ZAMARGU-4260 file (C-alpha; in steps of 0.2 Angstrom, whole numbers, plus 5000, padded with zeros to 4 digits):
<rodrens>
0) 5000/5000/5000 | 5007/5017/4995 | 5007/5032/5006 | 5000/5048/4999 | 5010/5064/5003
5) 5000/5076/4992 | 4996/5087/5006 | 5014/5090/5009 | 5018/5096/4992 | 5010/5113/4993
10) 5025/5122/4987 | 5023/5132/4971 | 5037/5122/4963 | 5028/5106/4965 | 5012/5113/4958
15) 5020/5120/4943 | 5029/5104/4939 | 5012/5094/4941 | 5004/5107/4929 | 5018/5106/4917
20) 5017/5087/4916 | 4999/5087/4913 | 5003/5096/4896 | 5019/5088/4892 | 5027/5070/4892
25) 5039/5065/4905 | 5040/5061/4923 | 5048/5070/4938 | 5051/5065/4957 | 5056/5075/4972
30) 5070/5065/4980 | 5083/5065/4994 | 5084/5077/5008 | 5067/5086/5006 | 5058/5069/5007
35) 5069/5064/5022 | 5066/5080/5031 | 5047/5079/5027 | 5047/5062/5036 | 5057/5069/5051
40) 5045/5084/5052 | 5059/5096/5048 | 5059/5111/5036 | 5070/5110/5021 | 5076/5124/5010
45) 5083/5112/4996 | 5072/5103/4983 | 5080/5090/4972 | 5070/5084/4957 | 5074/5069/4946
50) 5068/5070/4928 | 5065/5057/4915 | 5071/5065/4899 | 5080/5081/4897 | 5082/5088/4915
55) 5091/5104/4909 | 5077/5109/4897 | 5064/5104/4910 | 5072/5115/4923 | 5072/5130/4911
60) 5053/5127/4907 | 5048/5126/4925 | 5059/5142/4929 | 5050/5151/4915 | 5033/5147/4922
65) 5039/5153/4940 | 5046/5169/4932 | 5064/5164/4938 | 5076/5174/4927 | 5093/5165/4931
70) 5095/5146/4929 | 5113/5139/4932 | 5116/5124/4920 | 5130/5112/4923 | 5130/5101/4907
75) 5145/5090/4912 | 5135/5084/4927 | 5118/5085/4919 | 5111/5096/4932 | 5102/5113/4933
80) 5099/5125/4948 | 5089/5140/4952 | 5083/5149/4967 | 5065/5152/4970 | 5061/5164/4984
85) 5070/5156/4999 | 5072/5138/4991 | 5086/5131/4981 | 5079/5119/4967 | 5090/5107/4958
90) 5085/5097/4943 | 5095/5081/4937 | 5091/5069/4923 | 5089/5051/4930 | 5105/5043/4929
95) 5117/5028/4934 | 5135/5030/4939 | 5151/5020/4939 | 5167/5024/4948 | 5186/5021/4946
100) 5196/5017/4962 | 5207/5033/4962 | 5193/5046/4960 | 5176/5050/4968 | 5170/5058/4951
105) 5158/5046/4943 | 5155/5041/4925 | 5137/5046/4922 | 5125/5038/4910 | 5105/5040/4908
110) 5096/5028/4919 | 5079/5025/4928 | 5073/5032/4945 | 5078/5015/4953 | 5096/5018/4945
115) 5096/5035/4953 | 5090/5029/4970 | 5103/5015/4969 | 5117/5028/4968 | 5111/5038/4983
120) 5122/5037/4999 | 5109/5031/5012 | 5092/5024/5012 | 5085/5039/5021 | 5091/5049/5006
125) 5085/5038/4993 | 5066/5041/4996 | 5056/5049/4982 | 5039/5056/4979 | 5031/5055/4962
130) 5026/5072/4955 | 5017/5066/4939 | 4998/5070/4940 | 4993/5052/4938 | 5003/5047/4954
135) 5006/5064/4962 | 5011/5062/4981 | 5015/5043/4980 | 5030/5038/4990 | 5043/5027/4982
140) 5054/5018/4994 | 5063/5003/4987 | 5076/5001/5002 | 5064/5004/5017 | 5071/5021/5020
145) 5055/5026/5030 | 5058/5012/5042 | 5076/5017/5044 | 5070/5035/5048 | 5058/5028/5061
150) 5072/5017/5069 | 5085/5030/5068 | 5097/5020/5057 | 5110/5026/5044 | 5111/5012/5031
155) 5117/5011/5013 | 5105/5005/4998 | 5119/4994/4991 | 5133/4984/5000 | 5142/4998/5011
160) 5159/4992/5005 | 5154/4997/4987 | 5145/5013/4992 | 5160/5019/5002 | 5173/5013/4990
165) 5164/5023/4976 | 5164/5039/4986 | 5174/5039/5002 | 5166/5056/5007 | 5150/5046/5011
170) 5160/5039/5026 | 5160/5056/5033 | 5143/5060/5028 | 5137/5044/5037 | 5145/5051/5053
175) 5138/5068/5050 | 5120/5062/5048 | 5122/5051/5064 | 5128/5067/5073 | 5115/5079/5066
180) 5100/5067/5068 | 5106/5057/5083 | 5104/5041/5073 | 5115/5025/5074 | 5125/5019/5060
185) 5121/5001/5054 | 5135/4989/5060 | 5139/4983/5043 | 5142/5001/5038 | 5153/5005/5053
190) 5164/4990/5049 | 5165/4995/5031 | 5171/5013/5037 | 5184/5005/5048 | 5190/4994/5034
195) 5191/5008/5021 | 5195/5023/5032 | 5212/5026/5023 | 5203/5030/5007 | 5197/5046/5014
200) 5214/5053/5009 | 5208/5054/4990 | 5194/5067/4996 | 5199/5086/4995 | 5202/5095/5011
205) 5188/5107/5007 | 5175/5093/5006 | 5182/5085/5022 | 5181/5102/5032 | 5164/5105/5026
210) 5158/5089/5035 | 5169/5093/5050 | 5160/5110/5051 | 5143/5102/5050 | 5147/5089/5064
215) 5153/5104/5074 | 5136/5113/5071 | 5126/5097/5076 | 5116/5097/5092 | 5129/5085/5100
220) 5146/5086/5091 | 5154/5074/5103 | 5144/5060/5095 | 5152/5063/5078 | 5170/5065/5084
225) 5169/5049/5094 | 5163/5040/5078 | 5177/5048/5068 | 5189/5041/5081 | 5182/5024/5083
230) 5181/5021/5064 | 5199/5027/5061 | 5195/5042/5051 | 5201/5054/5064 | 5219/5048/5061
235) 5218/5054/5043 | 5208/5070/5044 | 5213/5078/5061 | 5228/5069/5069 | 5231/5083/5082
240) 5214/5079/5090 | 5218/5061/5091 | 5234/5065/5100 | 5224/5072/5114 | 5217/5055/5117
245) 5222/5043/5131 | 5227/5043/5149 | 5245/5042/5156 | 5249/5037/5174 | 5266/5039/5183
250) 5268/5036/5202 | 5249/5033/5204 | 5245/5050/5196 | 5235/5051/5181 | 5229/5066/5170
255) 5212/5066/5162 | 5208/5060/5144 | 5210/5077/5135 | 5201/5071/5120 | 5185/5067/5130
260) 5187/5083/5140 | 5188/5093/5124 | 5172/5085/5117 | 5163/5088/5133 | 5168/5107/5132
265) 5162/5107/5114 | 5145/5100/5119 | 5144/5112/5133 | 5147/5127/5121 | 5134/5120/5109
270) 5121/5121/5122 | 5124/5140/5124 | 5129/5146/5107 | 5127/5141/5088 | 5143/5151/5083
275) 5154/5140/5072 | 5170/5149/5077 | 5166/5148/5096 | 5164/5129/5093 | 5181/5129/5084
280) 5188/5138/5099 | 5182/5125/5111 | 5188/5111/5099 | 5206/5119/5099 | 5207/5126/5117
285) 5218/5112/5123 | 5226/5107/5107 | 5243/5110/5113 | 5242/5099/5129 | 5251/5084/5121
290) 5267/5094/5117 | 5267/5103/5133 | 5264/5088/5144 | 5276/5086/5158 | 5277/5076/5174
295) 5283/5084/5190 | 5286/5072/5205 | 5279/5085/5218 | 5263/5092/5208 | 5260/5078/5195
300) 5255/5082/5177 | 5257/5099/5170 | 5253/5108/5153 | 5262/5124/5156 | 5260/5136/5142
305) 5248/5126/5132 | 5236/5141/5129 | 5250/5151/5121 | 5257/5137/5110 | 5239/5132/5106
310) 5236/5149/5100 | 5252/5148/5089 | 5246/5132/5082 | 5229/5139/5076 | 5235/5147/5059
315) 5243/5131/5054 | 5228/5121/5058 | 5217/5133/5049 | 5228/5133/5034 | 5228/5114/5033
320) 5209/5113/5034 | 5207/5127/5021 | 5198/5138/5034 | 5198/5157/5033 | 5214/5165/5037
325) 5206/5181/5042 | 5197/5189/5057 | 5188/5172/5061 | 5205/5164/5063 | 5211/5178/5074
330) 5195/5176/5085 | 5199/5158/5088 | 5217/5162/5091 | 5212/5175/5104 | 5200/5163/5113
335) 5213/5149/5114 | 5226/5161/5121 | 5215/5168/5134 | 5204/5153/5139 | 5213/5151/5156
340) 5212/5169/5161 | 5194/5170/5168 | 5198/5153/5177 | 5213/5161/5185 | 5202/5175/5191
345) 5190/5163/5198 | 5204/5154/5208 | 5212/5170/5214 | 5206/5188/5219 | 5196/5197/5207
350) 5204/5214/5206 | 5199/5229/5195 | 5216/5228/5187 | 5215/5210/5182 | 5197/5213/5175
355) 5203/5229/5166 | 5217/5219/5158 | 5205/5205/5153 | 5193/5217/5145 | 5206/5226/5135
360) 5213/5209/5128 | 5197/5201/5125 | 5188/5216/5118 | 5171/5213/5110 | 5174/5194/5112
365) 5174/5194/5131 | 5156/5187/5132 | 5161/5172/5121 | 5177/5170/5131 | 5166/5168/5147
370) 5155/5155/5138 | 5170/5145/5133 | 5178/5146/5150 | 5161/5141/5159 | 5160/5126/5147
375) 5178/5121/5151 | 5172/5117/5169 | 5170/5098/5167 | 5175/5090/5184 | 5165/5075/5189
380) 5164/5083/5206 | 5147/5092/5206 | 5151/5102/5221 | 5167/5109/5213 | 5158/5113/5197
385) 5144/5122/5206 | 5157/5132/5216 | 5166/5137/5200 | 5150/5142/5191 | 5145/5153/5206
390) 5162/5161/5206 | 5160/5164/5187 | 5144/5174/5190 | 5154/5185/5202 | 5168/5188/5188
395) 5154/5191/5175 | 5146/5204/5187 | 5163/5212/5190 | 5167/5213/5171 | 5151/5222/5168
400) 5154/5234/5183 | 5172/5238/5178 | 5167/5241/5160 | 5153/5253/5164 | 5165/5263/5175
405) 5181/5263/5165 | 5175/5259/5147 | 5190/5248/5144 | 5184/5236/5131 | 5194/5239/5115
410) 5200/5256/5122 | 5214/5266/5115 | 5224/5278/5126 | 5214/5295/5126 | 5229/5304/5120
415) 5235/5300/5103 | 5252/5298/5096 | 5250/5314/5085 | 5246/5324/5101 | 5261/5318/5110
420) 5272/5322/5095 | 5265/5340/5094 | 5266/5343/5113 | 5285/5339/5113 | 5289/5344/5096
425) 5294/5326/5091 | 5293/5316/5075 | 5289/5297/5075 | 5301/5290/5088 | 5304/5278/5102
430) 5299/5291/5116 | 5281/5293/5108 | 5278/5274/5110 | 5285/5274/5128 | 5273/5288/5133
435) 5258/5280/5125 | 5262/5263/5134 | 5264/5271/5151 | 5248/5280/5149 | 5239/5264/5144
440) 5247/5254/5159 | 5242/5268/5171 | 5224/5267/5165 | 5224/5248/5166 | 5232/5248/5183
445) 5218/5260/5189 | 5231/5273/5193 | 5222/5286/5183 | 5204/5286/5176 | 5201/5283/5158
450) 5199/5301/5153 | 5207/5313/5141 | 5211/5326/5155 | 5219/5314/5166 | 5229/5305/5152
455) 5235/5322/5145 | 5241/5327/5163 | 5251/5311/5164 | 5258/5313/5147 | 5266/5330/5152
460) 5272/5323/5168 | 5280/5308/5159 | 5288/5320/5146 | 5296/5330/5160 | 5303/5315/5168
465) 5310/5310/5152 | 5318/5327/5149 | 5308/5331/5135 | 5304/5350/5131 | 5286/5355/5132
470) 5280/5368/5119 | 5278/5385/5127 | 5260/5386/5122 | 5256/5371/5133 | 5264/5379/5149
</rodrens>
């Protein structure tokens, strides 16, 4: 018995396709993610249409009826794409594929809907709904994808060894979907991923990073990264993370598993923020613990300087993963470098000077830094966690109070270099830098208020002490 999904196909694209097929020969089906998301009761902004016949011409005709002016055609792949309002619509001619061992780019030839469904990565993405007027709304599910959705299972239509060998990126996609949807991966698929994990090396770094980003943005990223580790993929796509794994014990003293700790921090951040780069900061905050790990007979395991070294590692990691080497990277660097500072404040005395310095260095990212540091509290001792979190509230309140009073965030000394040069009849020189630095330090230390008059008075005092001659007009 076929289920009828007519009531779910109210989008204008489907209505136009149905009307077009009433007057023209051919068949068309909506397939893949749209149907999967429909069954999951999720909203989808992507519509993939499989067409019998010339899919490119079909796309142009539908676009014309919808009054869409721009249609992108990719003849080599037999696909066409246009955007209609807030939805991306892609058309492809029904096809079958064959692969060579050293490439994920298939040889494509015309085929049937079933051929097209066979080439899909997972059963949950092989579901199709008929758009022809005679069978409009009929679900076509040859691989029991609907049952797999109900059971929360990731499974391949064909033998997983063949599916993953054809396109090794599908191994990452399996893990990404498991992480995004909180599904389990079929045991035969898991085994096949372990057996073929090394083949991920033929996939471009950009495609791999795209999947890593999607795992990071899933509701519980740790699920994906644990699967990457257990299947052997992490070794090839992110070895620095793998190095965090494991516990070492000397003289009865052990350190925690920094891989599991890192994943818990990422999960904690994910509960409070959907910022990708904050989640990257959480992923990398302890990345330099392996190279800084030392054992001290008196105090046990130490990781001195891991925040500074970790910050220096960020550009290399970003470059390797083809991530943007711009302000986003600088943001991650900053948070990795500063992630221990608020914790140090919690442990020690929360002085105005320490708060001013933190505000100055963190700038507009101080709230994100506090989110990261709060997420970094992962002790199994609930009392300890609660005490730290209560102290964090005090630090946050102090940050707000000092900022309101002193306006330190992203501040520059009220007296500019040009005024210093003019006041002492100087050109650009070492002395100008010294005066600016001393004014800034005085404000951060709370020795003078963050105001122009106080800063100028101090400038003149410092100049006199340095033996600089003040212009007569200023006397």
